[in-house]
Legacy VTK file of the C-alpha trace (Angstrom):
# vtk DataFile Version 3.0
C-alpha trace
ASCII
DATASET POLYDATA
POINTS 466 float
-32.710 89.094 65.433
-29.785 88.042 63.163
-27.022 86.390 64.725
-23.368 86.528 64.193
-21.575 83.573 63.850
-17.605 83.246 64.075
-17.578 79.948 62.513
-19.374 80.937 59.614
-17.904 84.576 58.111
-20.175 86.849 56.123
-19.999 90.618 55.223
-20.914 93.245 57.982
-21.057 97.047 57.273
-20.995 99.256 59.601
-22.653 103.282 60.101
-20.747 105.108 61.991
-17.485 102.763 61.972
-15.440 105.770 62.907
-16.618 105.138 67.028
-14.290 104.117 69.536
-16.283 100.937 69.972
-17.461 100.713 66.489
-14.211 100.913 65.210
-13.053 97.955 67.699
-15.863 95.658 66.802
-14.785 96.342 63.226
-11.856 95.068 63.705
-12.886 92.231 65.846
-14.896 90.778 63.373
-11.852 91.487 60.259
-9.557 89.101 62.349
-12.869 87.253 62.632
-12.162 86.350 58.668
-15.182 88.763 58.056
-15.623 90.848 55.318
-15.643 94.897 56.725
-16.712 97.406 55.465
-18.055 100.718 56.778
-18.743 104.220 56.341
-18.627 107.724 58.444
-19.282 111.479 58.233
-15.142 112.389 58.401
-11.497 110.538 58.522
-10.814 110.373 62.147
-7.836 108.342 63.599
-9.692 105.203 64.413
-11.002 105.136 60.272
-7.175 105.597 59.101
-6.126 102.970 61.344
-8.824 100.500 59.851
-8.094 101.259 56.433
-4.535 100.786 57.202
-5.838 97.142 57.864
-7.283 96.986 54.277
-10.834 97.993 55.418
-12.705 100.097 52.813
-14.276 102.942 54.093
-16.855 105.915 52.875
-17.101 109.224 52.883
-19.870 111.239 53.496
-22.418 108.350 54.196
-25.433 107.835 51.911
-27.689 105.567 50.406
-24.754 104.133 47.885
-22.822 102.522 50.573
-25.159 99.873 50.718
-23.517 97.456 48.097
-24.655 94.655 46.855
-23.125 91.559 49.191
-23.710 92.888 52.164
-25.310 90.455 54.755
-25.669 92.535 57.995
-25.439 96.032 58.777
-24.378 97.108 62.390
-24.908 100.321 63.574
-24.432 103.214 66.365
-26.139 104.655 68.537
-25.968 108.105 66.650
-27.410 106.590 63.957
-31.124 106.934 62.826
-34.120 106.239 60.727
-33.269 109.514 58.295
-29.596 108.567 58.007
-29.282 107.248 54.223
-27.654 104.345 54.695
-29.997 103.271 57.607
-32.826 103.792 55.025
-31.299 102.357 52.613
-30.425 98.940 54.611
-34.464 98.563 55.745
-35.310 99.149 52.119
-33.023 96.260 51.043
-34.307 93.867 53.879
-30.638 93.523 55.408
-30.612 92.400 58.889
-29.299 95.755 60.972
-28.199 95.194 64.878
-27.201 97.985 66.903
-23.308 98.088 68.149
-24.809 96.825 71.873
-26.435 93.938 70.122
-23.508 92.615 68.494
-21.303 93.322 71.141
-23.456 90.933 73.387
-23.455 88.224 70.824
-19.888 87.917 70.846
-19.454 88.557 74.605
-21.347 85.216 74.726
-18.664 83.394 72.855
-16.896 83.426 76.138
-16.896 81.976 79.364
-16.526 84.505 81.369
-17.273 87.575 80.855
-16.527 91.017 83.460
-18.776 93.742 82.481
-17.702 97.245 84.079
-20.976 99.493 84.631
-21.661 102.760 86.248
-22.542 106.623 85.537
-18.940 107.312 85.841
-15.815 105.456 85.901
-16.335 103.065 83.742
-13.111 103.599 81.362
-10.457 103.572 84.240
-11.780 100.550 86.063
-12.169 98.355 82.804
-8.516 99.882 81.970
-7.647 98.307 85.807
-9.322 95.255 85.218
-7.272 94.931 81.653
-4.356 95.652 83.061
-4.516 92.657 86.517
-6.053 90.214 83.745
-3.512 90.881 81.399
-0.487 90.694 83.718
-2.216 87.563 85.075
-1.815 85.513 82.647
-5.765 85.183 82.133
-5.119 86.566 78.326
-8.651 88.637 77.916
-10.106 89.686 74.916
-10.776 92.951 76.376
-13.138 96.136 74.780
-13.089 99.546 76.666
-14.333 102.957 75.409
-11.216 104.583 75.278
-7.434 104.441 74.284
-4.977 102.649 76.209
-2.182 102.602 75.452
-0.961 99.478 77.058
-3.081 97.154 74.712
-2.220 99.600 71.935
-5.640 101.373 71.421
-9.349 100.242 72.316
-9.831 96.696 71.767
-7.449 93.635 72.692
-8.075 90.265 70.736
-7.581 86.635 71.886
-7.371 83.431 70.664
-8.896 82.237 73.751
-12.541 82.050 74.547
-12.410 82.591 78.224
-11.949 85.836 79.370
-14.259 88.759 77.715
-13.644 92.579 79.959
-16.171 95.183 78.483
-17.336 97.928 79.088
-21.440 98.690 80.040
-22.728 101.473 79.274
-26.535 102.083 80.320
-27.650 105.026 77.999
-30.253 103.752 75.468
-30.098 100.653 77.945
-27.222 99.599 75.513
-25.909 97.171 78.594
-29.035 95.312 78.492
-28.090 93.675 75.194
-24.796 91.715 77.216
-24.216 88.723 78.252
-22.321 88.675 82.029
-21.335 86.513 83.761
-19.524 89.258 86.583
-21.063 92.617 86.705
-19.824 95.765 88.375
-21.344 98.789 89.171
-19.585 101.679 90.362
-22.372 104.329 90.757
-26.137 105.607 89.748
-26.261 108.653 89.061
-28.660 111.524 86.952
-27.471 110.978 83.520
-28.687 110.543 80.107
-31.977 112.639 81.290
-32.835 112.838 77.384
-33.349 108.885 77.584
-34.358 108.135 81.336
-37.318 109.724 82.897
-35.605 110.068 86.143
-33.205 108.337 88.722
-35.760 105.963 89.431
-35.973 105.186 86.009
-31.811 104.666 85.546
-32.182 102.591 88.939
-34.384 100.056 87.216
-32.015 99.498 83.918
-29.015 98.593 86.678
-31.355 96.544 88.158
-32.465 95.109 85.058
-28.635 94.846 84.619
-27.702 92.570 87.226
-30.782 90.092 86.304
-29.238 89.324 83.042
-26.461 87.394 85.083
-26.346 83.896 85.912
-27.522 82.250 88.844
-24.461 81.959 91.462
-22.843 84.839 88.884
-20.637 87.993 90.564
-21.955 91.337 91.211
-19.223 93.737 92.584
-21.471 96.989 93.700
-20.479 99.838 95.765
-22.333 100.003 99.067
-22.096 103.651 99.014
-25.096 103.136 96.408
-28.553 104.353 97.946
-30.138 101.053 98.300
-27.768 99.163 96.692
-29.699 96.116 97.952
-32.230 96.531 95.340
-29.921 95.928 92.717
-29.489 92.575 94.174
-32.043 91.527 96.123
-33.942 87.974 95.164
-30.911 87.212 92.896
-28.707 84.235 93.618
-25.578 85.806 93.309
-21.922 85.982 94.220
-22.073 89.334 95.842
-18.975 91.371 96.850
-19.226 95.228 97.821
-16.548 98.118 98.250
-16.820 101.400 99.755
-14.933 102.953 102.224
-16.387 101.435 105.574
-19.173 98.279 106.153
-18.289 96.619 102.909
-15.976 93.278 101.859
-13.666 95.371 100.347
-12.572 98.594 102.452
-9.159 100.997 102.136
-7.019 102.127 105.061
-4.570 104.114 105.888
-5.181 106.347 102.587
-2.098 108.778 101.702
-1.457 110.889 98.962
1.731 112.179 97.623
2.543 115.597 96.200
0.833 114.697 92.958
-2.515 113.382 95.065
-1.958 109.518 94.030
-3.209 107.572 96.427
-1.782 104.733 98.211
-3.526 102.743 100.641
-3.805 99.155 102.443
-6.552 96.963 100.725
-9.057 95.235 103.862
-10.596 92.344 102.558
-13.428 90.715 105.241
-11.780 92.887 108.125
-8.663 91.737 106.972
-5.337 93.393 105.298
-4.238 91.583 102.584
-2.153 94.074 101.055
-0.806 97.374 99.850
-1.492 99.142 96.339
0.197 102.457 95.683
-1.650 103.970 92.449
0.033 106.043 89.862
-3.137 107.912 88.590
-3.959 110.812 91.126
-7.494 111.245 92.855
-9.659 110.182 95.718
-12.243 108.303 93.327
-9.212 106.231 91.917
-9.146 104.921 95.235
-12.755 103.458 94.867
-11.753 102.493 90.943
-8.862 99.930 92.247
-11.139 98.824 94.680
-14.105 97.951 92.102
-11.042 96.112 90.140
-9.340 94.232 93.200
-12.813 92.642 94.007
-13.136 91.650 90.742
-10.090 90.618 90.097
-10.360 88.423 93.646
-13.129 87.011 92.519
-11.490 85.158 90.016
-8.492 84.141 92.425
-6.080 86.742 91.510
-3.334 87.305 94.038
-3.325 90.571 96.038
0.535 90.872 95.480
-0.481 90.703 91.001
-2.955 92.894 91.648
-0.994 95.793 93.312
1.989 95.279 90.978
-0.454 95.789 87.874
-2.421 98.769 89.696
1.129 100.419 90.486
1.802 99.663 86.212
-1.573 101.260 85.190
-0.782 105.048 84.543
-4.252 106.032 83.047
-6.346 106.106 79.535
-6.302 108.861 77.286
-8.629 111.518 77.850
-9.021 110.881 81.209
-6.258 113.331 83.390
-4.806 113.812 80.142
-1.525 115.780 80.454
-0.943 116.712 76.813
1.984 118.746 77.356
3.577 122.475 78.219
3.462 125.760 76.701
5.454 128.678 78.033
5.861 127.076 81.373
2.267 125.881 82.171
0.301 122.522 81.542
-2.306 121.844 79.404
-4.595 118.855 80.172
-8.030 117.113 78.911
-10.155 115.121 80.335
-13.329 112.820 79.461
-15.637 114.316 82.313
-18.935 115.152 80.732
-21.289 114.798 84.509
-21.409 117.610 87.691
-19.489 114.405 89.513
-17.255 113.396 87.021
-15.814 117.279 87.113
-15.988 117.408 90.708
-13.779 114.625 90.668
-11.255 115.867 88.401
-10.778 119.552 89.912
-11.207 118.124 93.726
-7.731 116.784 92.309
-6.290 119.185 90.295
-6.726 121.882 93.645
-4.653 119.887 95.224
-1.928 119.246 92.455
1.168 122.167 91.735
-0.164 124.881 89.969
0.256 128.812 89.868
-3.500 128.967 88.815
-5.956 126.759 87.675
-7.998 126.988 84.896
-10.886 124.986 83.542
-12.043 124.813 80.232
-15.585 123.357 80.148
-17.397 122.278 76.744
-20.780 121.745 78.104
-22.100 118.232 76.103
-25.404 118.410 75.274
-28.685 120.730 75.648
-30.627 118.582 77.811
-27.317 117.461 79.963
-26.279 121.305 80.270
-30.240 122.466 80.893
-31.263 120.279 83.667
-27.576 120.013 85.397
-27.046 123.526 85.232
-26.445 124.857 89.003
-24.521 121.683 89.756
-21.983 122.439 86.531
-21.544 125.529 88.104
-21.165 124.867 91.979
-18.673 122.312 90.806
-16.976 124.023 88.037
-16.740 127.144 90.811
-13.638 124.715 92.311
-11.383 126.421 89.515
-9.862 129.391 89.904
-11.494 130.673 86.384
-13.339 128.776 83.789
-13.390 129.413 79.850
-16.723 128.455 78.563
-17.146 126.941 75.048
-20.328 126.579 73.363
-22.463 123.354 73.902
-21.425 120.275 72.047
-25.033 119.335 70.735
-23.754 115.481 70.055
-26.920 113.721 68.696
-29.361 116.185 70.018
-30.884 118.733 67.430
-33.285 120.353 69.531
-31.496 123.471 71.903
-34.305 123.052 74.278
-33.544 126.923 74.999
-30.211 126.437 76.374
-26.926 128.559 75.643
-23.351 128.118 77.253
-23.841 131.887 77.804
-26.508 130.736 81.012
-23.857 128.504 82.344
-21.804 131.344 82.497
-24.215 133.581 83.988
-25.019 131.053 86.723
-21.252 130.944 87.695
-21.015 134.766 87.613
-23.536 134.048 90.167
-21.614 132.081 92.387
-18.375 135.208 92.059
-16.634 132.630 89.884
-13.994 134.335 87.581
-15.853 133.280 83.971
-14.748 133.995 80.187
-16.852 133.013 77.607
-15.169 131.510 74.451
-17.573 129.551 72.162
-14.807 128.509 69.706
-11.714 127.138 69.703
-10.021 129.799 68.438
-11.072 132.172 71.062
-9.973 129.424 73.725
-6.312 129.229 71.863
-6.167 133.196 71.729
-7.328 133.381 75.299
-4.583 130.848 76.797
-2.034 132.347 74.998
-2.687 135.509 76.380
-2.938 134.518 80.296
-1.683 131.329 80.387
1.403 131.699 83.006
3.966 129.490 84.457
2.959 126.919 86.788
-0.993 127.599 85.488
-3.041 124.345 84.455
-5.525 124.299 81.357
-7.858 121.582 81.184
-10.446 120.985 79.249
-13.293 119.295 80.076
-16.105 117.123 78.178
-16.893 113.921 75.733
-17.220 116.175 72.925
-13.999 117.705 70.489
-12.479 119.949 72.931
-9.296 117.651 73.512
-8.702 119.159 70.126
-7.855 122.306 71.331
-5.853 121.277 73.474
-3.623 119.335 71.592
-4.022 122.248 68.929
-2.524 124.444 71.676
0.143 122.295 72.683
1.374 121.604 68.610
1.383 125.293 67.916
3.122 126.627 70.835
4.732 124.277 72.987
6.166 120.775 73.579
4.123 117.457 73.936
4.010 115.275 77.234
6.638 112.477 77.310
4.877 108.639 76.387
LINES 1 467
466 0 1 2 3 4 5 6 7 8 9 10 11 12 13 14 15 16 17 18 19 20 21 22 23 24 25 26 27 28 29 30 31 32 33 34 35 36 37 38 39 40 41 42 43 44 45 46 47 48 49 50 51 52 53 54 55 56 57 58 59 60 61 62 63 64 65 66 67 68 69 70 71 72 73 74 75 76 77 78 79 80 81 82 83 84 85 86 87 88 89 90 91 92 93 94 95 96 97 98 99 100 101 102 103 104 105 106 107 108 109 110 111 112 113 114 115 116 117 118 119 120 121 122 123 124 125 126 127 128 129 130 131 132 133 134 135 136 137 138 139 140 141 142 143 144 145 146 147 148 149 150 151 152 153 154 155 156 157 158 159 160 161 162 163 164 165 166 167 168 169 170 171 172 173 174 175 176 177 178 179 180 181 182 183 184 185 186 187 188 189 190 191 192 193 194 195 196 197 198 199 200 201 202 203 204 205 206 207 208 209 210 211 212 213 214 215 216 217 218 219 220 221 222 223 224 225 226 227 228 229 230 231 232 233 234 235 236 237 238 239 240 241 242 243 244 245 246 247 248 249 250 251 252 253 254 255 256 257 258 259 260 261 262 263 264 265 266 267 268 269 270 271 272 273 274 275 276 277 278 279 280 281 282 283 284 285 286 287 288 289 290 291 292 293 294 295 296 297 298 299 300 301 302 303 304 305 306 307 308 309 310 311 312 313 314 315 316 317 318 319 320 321 322 323 324 325 326 327 328 329 330 331 332 333 334 335 336 337 338 339 340 341 342 343 344 345 346 347 348 349 350 351 352 353 354 355 356 357 358 359 360 361 362 363 364 365 366 367 368 369 370 371 372 373 374 375 376 377 378 379 380 381 382 383 384 385 386 387 388 389 390 391 392 393 394 395 396 397 398 399 400 401 402 403 404 405 406 407 408 409 410 411 412 413 414 415 416 417 418 419 420 421 422 423 424 425 426 427 428 429 430 431 432 433 434 435 436 437 438 439 440 441 442 443 444 445 446 447 448 449 450 451 452 453 454 455 456 457 458 459 460 461 462 463 464 465
């Protein structure tokens, strides 16, 4: 495999440079003295930012973009044989690395690499760890799968090679290309079943992830995962568990304010070591915060400092994200695309001050929607009413006989008020016609439903103040 050398900058070309992670890695190499070019199918805020830094980006992707002088090609998970640039690079015999392989190679330069994994909660927990480590003056390099205003984007660069904090995604076994010294496992659930065979296959991948940790490496794991010992038995690791009970780190005396923001005491090995007030809502964020606390404590950070950082953290874009207000109602967006994530969001919003709660669901991929159809219908029924967009296919071309109207039918079977609104225009018209003061409309999904949320606010209302 081709090895990136930070002391020997070369010309790197990124196919799919506009992706959240890809754009951050492109900027990392640029800052390290590399010549960087790239391509994407369309302009975006990420490509505009990279172009402002002087990176040449080609639109659309085509064979001619693989210009002379390129030394290595980086490609995202969405790029496969048949892509004209991918095929041209292969034909020219150019070295090629996946996004995950590049990230793993960069990570290997750092003394401490903290990797946050799990089916859900990765971006939020990575952001919490980020704020804690920055406030503790550890000056980490950061790679996040979302936009964190606290660092002005999705990546933070440090001249120090002491700490690298990064999300570790299991899809296509990407995280098995990493070099963690500390691994966090938040949860292990059935997802990405277009790649994994079943839950056992997913659990096996997470076990392989923990095997990447060095001897005496740190593993922070949720003890509420089924048989958590499976992930570390036989390994010489410094294991720290978190959970509601019978763990190294547990919460006590949890209370919520009217906006469902939790406060709780932190119990470390049976002793109360401090009190935390979160500025982000939901019971699920208690667990995310505990994971961040356990990791921070493993690196000697004082609880008082951790508590200040967690209170300061106000969320990541596309996570329980208030986009603005229109005619007295609120428009929100969340990246939730798995039933448990949707459940966490709606369970929180049900307790939030509101008149009527409207979920705008954009199902993501045919395979996930088909396999988890009943689970989606169950959790969406927590909303007062649901709008269902057409399925966002992402990487998939085979619809597997699955259609958004089948989810509509499942919701009707449960007695849920539901409307099929296939397009953004349909959603926009419906929301403006039916929205009443104190209603909440929230777009859900990791596709592009956030576009319609922003469009409604921009055309008819006022954006949320930062």
